[in-house]
N, C-alpha and C positions, 0 to 999 in steps of 0.2 A: 191489428187495428192501429191506424195512425193517430198521432197526437195533434189536435188542433192548436193547442197552446204552444207546443214546440215549433210547429210550422209557422205560427205567428211571429215568434222571436227569431226565426232563421234569417241570418244576414242583416239583422237590425242593429242600428247604432243607438245606444241607450245612455242617457244622462242620469246619473244617480247622485243626488246631494245627500250628505250625511253618510257617505260611503265608508268612512273610517269608524262609524259607530256600530253598535250591536246589531241592529236590524240591517244596516247598510252592508256590512261585511257578509252576513248570511245571504243577503240578496245577490250580491256579486258572486259568491261561491256557488249558489244554486243555479244561476244563469250560466256560468261557465261550465258547470259539471253536467247539466241536463239539456242545455240548448246549444244551438250553433249561432250565437250572436256574433256579429262582426266585430264590434268594439263596445266597450263600456267606458264612458267618460265619467270621472268622478272628481268632485271638487275636494282638494286637500290643501290645507294651509301649512305653512312652515311652523314648526313647533320644537321648542327646546333645542334650538341650534341646528335642527335638521330641515333640509329643504324638502319639497314635495317628492322629488325623485328618491331621496334617501328613505323617506317614510314609506313610500310604496315598496321599496326593495325589502323592507323588514317583513312584509307579508309572506315572503317565502318561508319564514320560520314560524309563522303564526299557526297554531293548532287548528284554527278554523279552516285552513286551506290544505291540511295534511292529506286527506283522502283525495281531494281534487288533484293535487300535484303528483300523487302516486298514479292516478289514472291518466292524467294529461299534464306531463311535466312542463309544457310550455304555455299552459293556459293563461297565466298572468300576463303574458305578452299582449293579450287582447285588452288589457286594462290600461287606459291612458289617463295619467294624472293631470288634472287642470288646476293650476295654482289659483286659489280663490279662498275667500273668507266671508261667510254669511253675515258677519258683523259689520263688514265694510260696505260703503255705498257701491251699488252696481256689482256687488259680490267680489270686488277687487279683481275683476277679470281684465286681462289685456285685450286690446282690440283684435289681436290675432286669434286668441282663444275664443272670443265672442263670435267672430265670423265662422270659425271652425264648427262651433256648436250649432249656430243658425243654419249652416249649410248641410250638416251631416245628420243631426239627431232625428230619430223617428219616435222615440218614447222617452218621456220624462217621468222619473220617480223622485218626487221632492220629499225627502224625509229628514233633512237637516233641521235640528232643533236643539235648544238648550232645555233640559228637563229638570233643572234645579228649581225647586219650589220657591226658594228665597232669592232668586236672581233679581238684581235691581231692575226696575221697570224699563229703564232706557236700554239695557242690554237685551232683555227678553223681547222687547218690541223690535229691536234691530234684527235679531236672529230669527225669531218666530213669525213676525208679521211683515216687516218691511222686506225681508229677503224673499218671502213668498210672493209679494207683489213683483219684485224684480224678476224672479224666475218665471212668473206668468207673462210678464212683458217680453221676456226673452223667448218664451214658447210661442208667442203670437207671431214672431218673426220667422219661425221654423216652417219652411214650406213643405217639409216632408213629415211633419208631426202627425202621428196616428193615435197617440194616447198620452194623457197626462194624469198621473196619480198623485194626489196630495195625501200624505200620511199624517193624519191628525191623531186624536186620542179619544177614547170613549168618554173621557171626563171633560171634554171641551165645553160641554153644556151641563156641568155637574150641579148647577143651581136648580135643575129640574130633577125630580125623583124618578120620573119615567122618561127615558131618553129614546126618542123615535129617530128614524133615519131621515131626518129633515134638518133644515137650517133653523137657528134660533136667534134672529136679530133682535127680538124683543127684550132679551136679557142684557143687552149692552147699554151702558149709560150714554155713550156717544158713538157716532159712526166711525168706522175704521178710517175714513178720510180725515175726519176731525182729529182723531188721536195721532195719526201719523204726521199731520200738519203741526200739531203741538210738539211732537218729538223733534221737528226740524227747527222750530222757533224758540224753544225753551232750552235752558242749560240742562245737563244730565241731572244735576242735583235738584233743580226745581221740579223737573218731571217726576223724579223718584218721590218727591214729597207729595205730589198729586196722586200717587198710587191709590191710597184708600178711597179717594173720591171717584177715580176712574174705574176701579175694579168693581165697585158696587157690592154685589153679593158673591162675587167670585172669591174663592179662598186664597188664591195666590197668583203671581204674575204668569206662571206657566199656563194654567188653564185659561186665564183671561186672554193672553196673547195668541193662544191656539184658537180660541173662539173668534178673535179678530181676523186671524188668517183665513178661517173658513168663510168669513164675509168677503174677504178679498177674492177668493175663488168664486163665490156666488155672483159678485158684482162685476168682476173684471174678466172672468174666464169662462162664462157660460156659453160663449160662442166657440169654445175649444172642445175637443173630445176629452173631457175631463171627468174625473170621479174623485170621491173622498173615501178613504178607508180609515175607520176609527177603531184601532185595536184597544183592548183592555190593557191591564198591566202585563207587560211582556216579560216572561221569565225563561228559564232554561229550555233548550231544544228537547223535543221528544226523541227524534231519531236522526235528524240531519242538522248539520254536517257530521255530527258525532253524537251518540246517545248522551243526553244530559249536558251538552256543551253550554257554557256560560262564561262571560268575561267581566261581569259587573255586579255591583251590589245594590242596584236600584230596586225600589218597590219592596214587596213582602219577602223576597229572597234574603234581604239583609236581616230580617227578623230571625229566620231559620239559621242563618250564619251565626248570629250572636248567641242564639240558644245553644247551638251545637258546641260552641266553645265554653258554655257555662257562664257567659258574661251577661247576657240578657236573661232576666228571671221574672220580669213583669212588664206589662205594656197596656196601653189603652187599645182595646179591640172589641168590636161587636161580633161575637161568635155566630150570631144568627143572620148576619148580613152576607150577601153574595160576594165571594172572592172572584172578581172578574179578571182572572189570570188566564193568559194564553201562551202556549209555547211559541218560541221565536220562529221555528221552522214552519208551523202552521200559519203564523202571521205573514211570513214572506210569501208562502204559496197563495194566500188570499190576495195579497197585493199584486202578484204577477198575473193571477187569473183575472183580477178586476181590470187590469190594463188591456188584456185580450178582449174581454167583454165590452169594454168602453169603445174600443176601435170598431167593433161590430155594430153596436147599437147607437152610436153618437148621432147619426142623421135623424133618428126618430125621437131623441130626447130633447125636451124643452129646458131642462135644468140639470145640473150635475147630479149624478146618482151618488147617494151616500150609503156606505156599507158599514154598519156596526159589527165589529168582530169581537164577540165575547162568548162565554160558554153558552151552550144551547139550553133553552128552557127545559128540555127533556133530560138534561145532564148537568144540572147546576152544581156548583161547588160552594159550600158555605165556608166561612173562615174557621168554623168548628172542625169541618172535615179537613181543611187545609192543615191546621195545627195537628190534628190527630194522626193524619197520614205522615206528616213530617216527623213526628216523634216515633211512630211505628217503624218507619224505615231507618230513621237516624239511629235508633238503638241497635239496629242490625249491623251497622258499620260506622261506629262512632269515631271521633277524631282522636288521634294519639296525643294532641297538644291541648286538649281541653284543660281549663283551669278549675272547673267545678262540675258537679253533676247537672246535666241538662234538665231544666224544669221551667215552667211558665205559669204565672198567675195573671189573669186578665180582668179588666174592669172597663166599663163604659163611662165612668165618672173621673174626669181629670183630677179633681181634688183628692180622690181616693188613690189614684195612681201616684200622685206626689208623695203621699204618706207611705205607700208600698215601696216606692223607689228609694226612699230614705233607708228603709230597713233591708231591702233586697240588693240595692246597688251602692248607694253612697256610703253607708256604714261599713259594709264588707270591703268596698274599694279603698276606703281610708285605712282600714286595718291592714290590708295587703300592701298598700303603698308604704306604710310605716315599716312593715317587715322588709320590704325591698331596700328602704333607706338604711336600716340596721345592717344589711348585707352589703352596703356601699354600692347598691345598684340603683339605676334610675327609676323613680316612681312613674307609673303609667296609667293605673286604673282610673284615677279621678279625672284625668284628662280625657280618657276614653268615654267615661260616663257623662261628662259635660257635653261632649259632641253627640253622644247617643241620645241623651234627653232632648237636645236641640232638634235632632232629626225626628224623634218621636212626636214632638210638638208639631212639626211641619206636616207629618203624616196623619195626625189625629183626625182631621176632617174626613179623610177617606177611610179611616179605620173604624169610625163610629157610625157613619151614615149608611143607608141602604138604598140601592138603585135597582131598577129593572131596565133592561135594554131590549128594544125591539130589533129583530134581525131578519125581517122578511126578505129584504133585498139580498142579503148574504146567503140565505137559504135558496133563493131562486138562482143565484150565481152557481151554487154547488150543483143544483139539479140540472142545469143546462150544460154541464160538462160531460164529456164522454167518460166511459168507464176507465179508459186508458189515462185520460187527464186527471181523473179523480185519484188514480193510483200514483201518478207522477207528481201531482201538485195537491197533495192531500191537506185540506184544512177543515175536515169534518169534525166539529166539536161535539156532535150528538153522540158519536160512538167512541169518543176518546175514553180509554180506560184510565181513570184518574189514579187508581191504586198502582197500576203498572207505570204510569207516568211519573209518580212521585218516587218510585224505586229508581228510575233513571235519573231524575232531577237531583235527588239527594246524593247519589253516587257521583254525578257530574259536579255538583258543588264541592264535594270532598276532594275530587281530583283537580278541577280547574281553578277553583277559588282558594281552597285550603292547601293546595299543592301536596296532597297526600296520595301516594300511588294506590291504585285499585288492586293491590296484591293481598293474598291470604295472610302474609306476614304482617303487613300494615294493619289490616282489619283486626287480626288477633291482638296486636298491641293496643289498638283502640278499645277492644272489648275488655282487656285487662285494666286499662285506665278507667273505663266506665265502672267496672266492679269496685275498684279502689275508692273512687269518688262517691259511689253510691253508699258505701259503708260509712265514709266520713260524713256524708250528708245526713244519714240516719243518726249518727252519733251526735251531731250538732243539734238536730231536731230534739233528740232525747234530752240533751243538756239544757236546751232552752225551755222545754216543758218542765223539767225538774226545777229550774230557776224560777219559772213563773209560779209553779205550785208553792214553792218555798216563800216567795214574796207574798202571795195571797194568804198563806197560812200565818205569816208574821203579822200581816195587816189585820186579819180576822182576830188573831190573839190579842193584838193591841186594842181593838175595838171592845173585845169582851172585858179586858181589864179596866178600860175607861168606864164601861157601863157598871 
């Protein structure tokens, strides 16, 4: 049986923005490994003294491309680095590169974004919104364009509790044209000061500027073969390019990371809310399949199709399940470098979290830093906790609220694929085994983020450390209970004497 999706990508030239990011690298790896694309053009900016060619050459050592290069040693030769920066006007493209893209590109996957929740508004607008308009304008000049995919987020319209696969212009305080005009006329500082007014009900500049970008697509790209994919919180790979592969601490994976080290012991979290997490490989497969379907159906579509990509209604994952499975698998292969026994207390009340954080984080952190100073070592826990609490505050909105996501378009996309394509480009969230997935994800986090090898020796050392800290944890709990009982007894004795 032939693969329609593979045939669609054969000999195609593809432009991917955000190619150096988490989703971007997995997209490039997947295309190079499973299809016969002609070239992949990706925007890369100079960084830390390295030019775009030097940054691209480092991919040969990146674990995400390990399997690919074992199977196809010359695969990365099909990737062409284009010097560009989404924060710059016109993406910082040279006239030569612009002409190259206009003449050659068949498919555009625009995934470049800043995902920092506290990004200054002028920066988030430039990268997330203005750059989207520039990429759309560029795509309109591409005579060979067959599909344009804009990668948004499931939380671009988070001010609604039920998110449908449609556009939500009614939530914006001003039109995208008005906001972008303001960004051109006002200073960066003045624009940033206007953020509370412009954002309205949106919790941060990330979701707001992604919502604006969707309006750019609706208003300016409706005549193109375009669609929008809205993934949930993207975390570790299920199976591709490697089981559990991950290279960042964004989203809820940072919570598990902190718990595993024994650093995070309490947080604000609604355990009854849906954890709209999706594996990065499933996300990429959904993006690639949506481009194929868009190229087929564009002539019959009056508006861009929106695909919400979140867990299936028949296979939902609650944050309670997320935490329980993380602990279940984390205890099977704990970290050797943990500083305390992994535990977690949750609350939905910010004031209660502040109280808990003092006793679970601040006080122990202060005591440990004093111990480090006495050993002439650099204190570090209080600095970590200040940053940690800052990030928890930013994530609080998403950790306490509950959303439902309609995914009818995504389900239809899955059903219209052949059995061969469903196997090659699997994004079926209905039959994903969450328990098996967390086994892979926790091992992946241990290996790729914590740099602890997946060997029997390393796991044995981790289990030994876990046992030691568990004993210490119980001894501290016992000591605290004894101290509390003693204080209560003394207080009661004093009251009796007074009476």
